[in-house]
Wavefront OBJ file of the C-alpha trace (Angstrom):
o trace
v 2.603 -3.734 24.172
v 2.644 -2.579 27.762
v -1.098 -2.458 28.302
v -1.497 -4.146 31.662
v -4.673 -3.530 33.609
v -2.886 -1.678 36.403
v -1.146 0.669 34.009
v -4.265 2.385 32.625
v -3.519 5.878 33.940
v -5.007 7.638 30.934
v -8.597 8.677 31.390
v -11.158 9.259 28.663
v -12.492 12.819 28.559
v -16.176 13.621 28.171
v -15.985 14.020 24.408
v -14.268 10.637 24.067
v -16.847 8.995 26.314
v -19.599 10.304 24.069
v -17.740 9.320 20.900
v -17.081 5.743 22.061
v -20.276 5.198 24.086
v -21.329 2.214 21.946
v -17.992 0.585 22.777
v -18.258 1.406 26.450
v -21.711 -0.136 26.693
v -20.447 -3.510 25.421
v -19.959 -5.858 28.362
v -17.046 -7.541 26.512
v -15.388 -4.181 25.915
v -15.852 -1.367 28.414
v -13.557 1.485 29.423
v -10.466 -0.635 29.963
v -10.524 -1.840 26.355
v -11.084 1.676 25.048
v -8.091 2.932 27.002
v -6.031 0.076 25.570
v -6.916 1.264 22.083
v -6.034 4.829 23.009
v -2.605 3.771 24.235
v -1.806 1.595 21.209
v -0.095 2.309 17.901
v -0.530 0.663 14.496
v 1.279 1.261 11.209
v -0.345 0.485 7.859
v 1.842 -0.405 4.896
v -0.224 0.911 2.023
v -3.130 3.346 1.839
v -4.850 1.718 -1.117
v -7.858 -0.608 -1.217
v -7.105 -2.637 1.912
v -5.623 0.306 3.777
v -8.587 2.568 3.076
v -11.148 0.607 5.058
v -8.718 -0.741 7.655
v -7.339 2.717 8.466
v -10.747 4.373 8.700
v -12.212 1.764 11.053
v -9.111 1.763 13.221
v -9.219 5.543 13.430
v -12.915 5.487 14.257
v -12.271 2.862 16.955
v -9.876 5.214 18.746
v -6.351 3.887 18.205
v -4.025 6.493 19.695
v -1.273 6.561 17.068
v -1.619 5.599 13.409
v 1.267 5.287 10.965
v 0.781 5.241 7.184
v 3.533 4.307 4.729
v 2.849 4.825 1.020
v 4.702 6.687 -1.728
v 1.929 6.703 -4.345
v -0.355 9.547 -5.381
v -4.126 9.339 -5.766
v -5.379 8.554 -9.272
v -8.939 8.486 -10.539
v -8.777 4.696 -11.102
v -8.126 4.268 -7.347
v -11.475 5.703 -6.307
v -13.483 2.606 -7.257
v -12.154 0.910 -4.111
v -9.833 3.253 -2.178
v -12.605 5.025 -0.305
v -10.370 6.963 2.077
v -9.544 9.257 -0.886
v -11.814 11.428 -3.060
v -11.854 13.450 -6.277
v -10.296 16.476 -4.611
v -7.223 14.424 -3.652
v -6.327 13.267 -7.187
v -2.654 13.962 -7.835
v -1.845 14.290 -4.125
v 0.070 11.813 -1.987
v -2.098 9.067 -0.492
v -0.464 9.608 2.884
v -1.605 13.246 2.935
v -5.092 12.339 1.728
v -5.445 9.583 4.336
v -4.181 11.822 7.137
v -6.735 14.503 6.285
v -9.537 11.928 6.292
v -8.451 10.526 9.665
v -8.416 13.998 11.210
v -11.908 14.637 9.871
v -13.095 11.338 11.296
v -11.340 11.360 14.676
v -9.169 14.295 15.789
v -7.988 12.294 18.811
v -5.740 10.124 16.615
v -2.086 11.057 16.241
v -1.018 10.403 12.639
v 2.525 9.778 11.426
v 3.057 9.523 7.659
v 5.943 8.022 5.685
v 5.756 9.156 2.064
v 8.435 6.824 0.814
v 8.834 3.254 -0.366
v 9.497 0.798 2.445
v 12.866 -0.819 1.727
v 15.347 -3.046 3.518
v 17.193 0.154 4.484
v 14.328 1.831 6.358
v 11.890 -0.982 7.278
v 13.272 -1.793 10.734
v 13.620 1.845 11.760
v 10.090 2.656 10.555
v 8.250 -0.328 12.045
v 9.927 -0.480 15.441
v 8.029 2.608 16.652
v 4.631 0.854 16.442
v 2.956 -1.953 18.403
v 1.286 -3.690 15.454
v 1.994 -3.761 11.701
v -0.833 -4.107 9.179
v 0.248 -5.208 5.706
v -2.024 -3.589 3.123
v 0.518 -3.797 0.295
v -0.159 -5.186 -3.165
v 3.027 -7.029 -4.131
v 5.052 -10.005 -2.940
v 8.295 -8.102 -2.482
v 6.840 -5.772 0.129
v 5.004 -8.627 1.868
v 8.226 -10.579 2.377
v 10.094 -7.491 3.510
v 7.442 -6.490 6.057
v 7.115 -10.072 7.293
v 10.852 -10.467 7.862
v 11.118 -7.092 9.581
v 8.251 -8.039 11.928
v 9.934 -11.345 12.806
v 13.183 -9.537 13.617
v 11.363 -6.878 15.665
v 8.936 -9.365 17.247
v 5.894 -7.430 16.016
v 2.449 -8.909 15.242
v 1.677 -8.696 11.522
v -1.884 -8.465 10.195
v -1.916 -9.883 6.673
v -4.483 -9.259 3.956
v -4.672 -9.799 0.203
v -7.351 -9.624 -2.474
v -7.880 -10.736 -6.044
v -11.088 -10.520 -8.019
v -13.946 -11.515 -5.705
v -11.778 -13.274 -3.129
v -9.623 -12.200 -0.209
v -7.489 -13.645 2.582
v -6.752 -12.544 6.134
v -4.351 -13.899 8.733
v -2.265 -12.867 11.743
v 1.440 -13.699 11.680
v 4.119 -13.616 14.350
v 1.709 -12.995 17.218
v 3.552 -15.272 19.648
v 6.938 -16.906 19.834
v 5.641 -20.113 18.227
v 3.287 -18.428 15.715
v 3.699 -18.946 11.954
v 4.806 -16.099 9.696
v 4.223 -15.369 6.014
v 7.093 -17.651 4.967
v 5.311 -20.594 6.572
v 2.494 -19.914 4.119
v 4.752 -19.187 1.151
v 8.471 -19.786 1.811
v 9.670 -18.102 -1.390
v 8.110 -15.814 -4.007
v 6.405 -17.745 -6.830
v 8.378 -18.089 -10.037
v 7.660 -15.716 -12.882
v 4.690 -16.991 -14.842
v 2.968 -18.443 -11.769
v 1.902 -14.997 -10.575
v -1.104 -13.694 -12.526
v -0.362 -10.513 -14.417
v -1.520 -7.372 -12.624
v -3.325 -6.497 -15.840
v -5.496 -9.580 -15.309
v -5.844 -9.046 -11.570
v -8.996 -6.990 -11.517
v -10.792 -6.583 -8.202
v -14.371 -5.814 -7.256
v -14.363 -2.633 -5.198
v -15.992 -4.038 -2.069
v -13.484 -6.909 -1.798
v -10.586 -4.912 -0.324
v -13.142 -3.037 1.763
v -14.345 -6.202 3.479
v -10.870 -7.694 3.889
v -9.553 -4.399 5.249
v -12.325 -4.333 7.856
v -11.477 -7.909 8.849
v -7.854 -6.814 9.282
v -9.020 -3.955 11.510
v -11.068 -6.417 13.549
v -7.995 -8.596 14.187
v -6.039 -5.517 15.313
v -8.723 -4.573 17.821
v -8.999 -8.117 19.214
v -5.237 -8.315 19.718
v -5.144 -4.997 21.560
v -8.115 -5.603 23.852
v -7.186 -9.286 24.287
v -10.664 -10.580 23.483
v -11.970 -13.194 21.068
v -10.191 -15.706 18.832
v -7.419 -14.159 16.752
v -6.457 -15.615 13.351
v -3.146 -16.835 14.723
v -2.270 -20.021 12.840
v -5.358 -19.602 10.653
v -6.000 -18.312 7.124
v -9.479 -16.901 6.564
v -10.590 -17.041 2.921
v -13.669 -15.074 1.906
v -15.293 -15.474 -1.522
v -17.701 -12.618 -2.188
v -19.115 -14.043 -5.407
v -20.198 -17.292 -3.745
v -20.709 -15.560 -0.388
v -18.844 -18.207 1.559
v -16.026 -18.180 4.066
v -13.597 -20.902 5.105
v -10.779 -21.120 7.621
v -7.613 -23.122 7.033
v -4.984 -24.126 9.582
v -1.421 -22.868 9.224
v 1.444 -24.180 11.333
v 5.129 -23.380 11.666
v 7.178 -25.272 9.090
v 10.464 -26.848 10.107
v 11.764 -26.039 6.621
v 11.196 -22.301 7.014
v 14.644 -20.716 7.455
v 15.321 -18.569 10.491
v 15.173 -14.858 9.737
v 18.097 -12.986 11.261
v 18.481 -9.931 9.033
v 17.043 -8.332 5.912
v 20.132 -8.481 3.740
v 20.151 -12.266 3.210
v 16.649 -12.190 1.674
v 17.122 -9.068 -0.428
v 16.215 -10.805 -3.708
v 12.811 -11.768 -2.299
v 12.052 -8.104 -1.672
v 12.471 -7.341 -5.361
v 9.989 -9.976 -6.513
v 7.393 -7.375 -7.436
v 9.286 -6.765 -10.697
v 7.385 -9.793 -12.005
v 4.287 -7.640 -12.202
v 3.699 -6.926 -15.886
v 1.238 -4.095 -15.434
v 2.169 -0.449 -15.110
v 0.409 2.560 -13.706
v -1.451 4.537 -16.355
v -3.287 7.839 -16.443
v -5.888 9.186 -18.849
v -4.996 12.190 -20.987
v -7.713 14.189 -19.200
v -6.296 13.518 -15.735
v -2.772 14.150 -16.983
v -3.840 17.559 -18.304
v -4.986 18.552 -14.812
v -1.669 17.497 -13.291
v 0.292 19.178 -16.085
v -1.477 22.468 -15.519
v -1.323 22.484 -11.715
v 1.759 20.476 -10.706
v 4.232 20.896 -13.562
v 7.134 21.544 -11.200
v 6.543 18.206 -9.460
v 6.585 15.995 -12.557
v 8.916 15.040 -15.379
v 7.798 13.788 -18.810
v 9.957 11.412 -20.840
v 8.897 11.233 -24.493
v 9.954 7.747 -25.619
v 9.339 8.269 -29.347
v 12.325 8.426 -31.678
v 14.217 11.700 -31.863
v 12.904 12.687 -35.317
v 9.326 12.241 -34.061
v 10.070 14.359 -31.004
v 11.572 17.152 -33.123
v 8.436 17.401 -35.273
v 6.233 18.174 -32.260
v 6.338 17.584 -28.527
v 4.758 18.625 -25.249
v 6.286 21.696 -23.691
v 8.759 20.721 -20.993
v 9.057 17.069 -22.047
v 12.436 15.367 -22.512
v 13.318 13.146 -25.449
v 14.300 9.639 -24.329
v 13.770 7.070 -27.111
v 12.533 3.622 -26.130
v 15.548 2.103 -27.901
v 17.867 3.727 -25.341
v 15.765 2.467 -22.432
v 15.903 -1.086 -23.835
v 19.697 -0.878 -23.980
v 19.748 0.356 -20.347
v 22.014 3.224 -21.351
v 19.886 5.924 -19.791
v 19.099 4.652 -16.282
v 21.450 6.976 -14.391
v 20.288 9.909 -16.515
v 16.662 9.113 -15.651
v 17.352 8.766 -11.935
v 19.354 11.996 -11.752
v 16.962 14.005 -13.900
v 13.831 12.833 -12.081
v 15.051 13.076 -8.474
v 12.113 14.118 -6.274
v 9.641 14.140 -9.169
v 6.991 11.759 -10.477
v 7.850 10.316 -13.882
v 5.391 10.169 -16.788
v 6.148 8.341 -20.044
v 4.674 9.478 -23.345
v 4.656 8.225 -26.943
v 2.437 8.542 -30.010
v -0.545 6.464 -28.857
v 0.406 5.069 -25.442
v 1.823 1.719 -26.548
v 5.561 2.414 -26.482
v 5.218 4.430 -23.278
v 3.654 1.427 -21.540
v 6.557 -0.755 -22.704
v 9.013 1.844 -21.429
v 7.279 1.958 -18.049
v 7.456 -1.844 -17.752
v 11.177 -1.820 -18.501
v 11.830 0.970 -16.014
v 9.711 -0.780 -13.376
v 12.041 -3.765 -13.624
v 14.887 -1.384 -12.813
v 13.053 -0.149 -9.698
v 12.014 3.113 -11.352
v 8.310 3.908 -10.897
v 6.588 5.671 -13.778
v 3.101 6.399 -15.107
v 2.254 5.806 -18.769
v -0.030 8.387 -20.395
v -2.937 6.684 -22.156
v -3.596 7.695 -25.766
v -0.164 9.247 -26.133
v 0.567 12.618 -27.630
v -2.242 12.210 -30.138
v -4.687 12.633 -27.265
v -2.675 14.792 -24.903
v -1.135 17.209 -27.365
v -3.820 17.682 -29.954
v -6.845 17.529 -27.691
v -5.437 19.563 -24.824
v -3.237 21.953 -26.839
v -0.135 21.262 -24.754
v 2.246 21.066 -27.738
l 1 2 3 4 5 6 7 8 9 10 11 12 13 14 15 16 17 18 19 20 21 22 23 24 25 26 27 28 29 30 31 32 33 34 35 36 37 38 39 40 41 42 43 44 45 46 47 48 49 50 51 52 53 54 55 56 57 58 59 60 61 62 63 64 65 66 67 68 69 70 71 72 73 74 75 76 77 78 79 80 81 82 83 84 85 86 87 88 89 90 91 92 93 94 95 96 97 98 99 100 101 102 103 104 105 106 107 108 109 110 111 112 113 114 115 116 117 118 119 120 121 122 123 124 125 126 127 128 129 130 131 132 133 134 135 136 137 138 139 140 141 142 143 144 145 146 147 148 149 150 151 152 153 154 155 156 157 158 159 160 161 162 163 164 165 166 167 168 169 170 171 172 173 174 175 176 177 178 179 180 181 182 183 184 185 186 187 188 189 190 191 192 193 194 195 196 197 198 199 200 201 202 203 204 205 206 207 208 209 210 211 212 213 214 215 216 217 218 219 220 221 222 223 224 225 226 227 228 229 230 231 232 233 234 235 236 237 238 239 240 241 242 243 244 245 246 247 248 249 250 251 252 253 254 255 256 257 258 259 260 261 262 263 264 265 266 267 268 269 270 271 272 273 274 275 276 277 278 279 280 281 282 283 284 285 286 287 288 289 290 291 292 293 294 295 296 297 298 299 300 301 302 303 304 305 306 307 308 309 310 311 312 313 314 315 316 317 318 319 320 321 322 323 324 325 326 327 328 329 330 331 332 333 334 335 336 337 338 339 340 341 342 343 344 345 346 347 348 349 350 351 352 353 354 355 356 357 358 359 360 361 362 363 364 365 366 367 368 369 370 371 372 373 374 375 376 377 378 379 380 381
């Protein structure tokens, strides 16, 4: 970041001075630090629980350019912790929801959204335009991908993760001799060692606190004040209300990262997650009635069941065909540009179908209660 003291040509206007007056009155901060924030750019990978609080506090602090990368849409189950979104944003892309909230909070921020999955094909091109990368993702595959891209691009990476009542924060790749995520965890854990997402509940305030701590590290790096968590892992347990800091050093066994292709298998490690996205029949009805052109419904019951009754517009795709992997190209071609919902009689087979498709890198949402709830209750058949 080219933020030298003699290069601060930008001046805060009167409205900005009023907005940031509590910053400007801090003797450790002042106008120079505020201008540094204004001239900086940060991209957030994920606009979920961690991203919600981190993004809002960074926007409020006055970061000049904010990037948000997320390809998910807001669901009602998100709102327990993803406070950047609200009821009116359900069914809309998280990037759009987050951008609207930032503009409401601080119109001085320039926002750039990326409504797509970060992959080895677009990671370098996306991240290189920003000074700092903040990892607010929720799976190992993305964490390794973002880490490796930051090492290649020489970008500081702000790491955060949460589970239950506990969270972790660290700063990777800050300097030439700083550790990166692979010094903490060289390779993704084997299947069976990662707790199932279904068991990985989280108290709502946990990602909020960890996200704020991530935002704090970003600010300290930009204004060059305080002790940054470089070479440190901060672990915060909310249930016991205690915090501890562990040392992390560069490992001689950590392989040098030269490109993204050689580690491609690590970026797919999130397929170990056994949970799938689900939606209640009530929320699905709202989406069905207002966004039918943007979704596709695969009914995974057997063909004879489908022929007896089905939801208007749904497509028959028996679970047996999905298990045999004979329908993957059909699914990809048919669902291009649309969000996929799986449906069965009671929601059991559709969840199995979604798990199988997730392992093939196809994101879907299973409809809870199946057609017994959706069709009969909501008269969509």
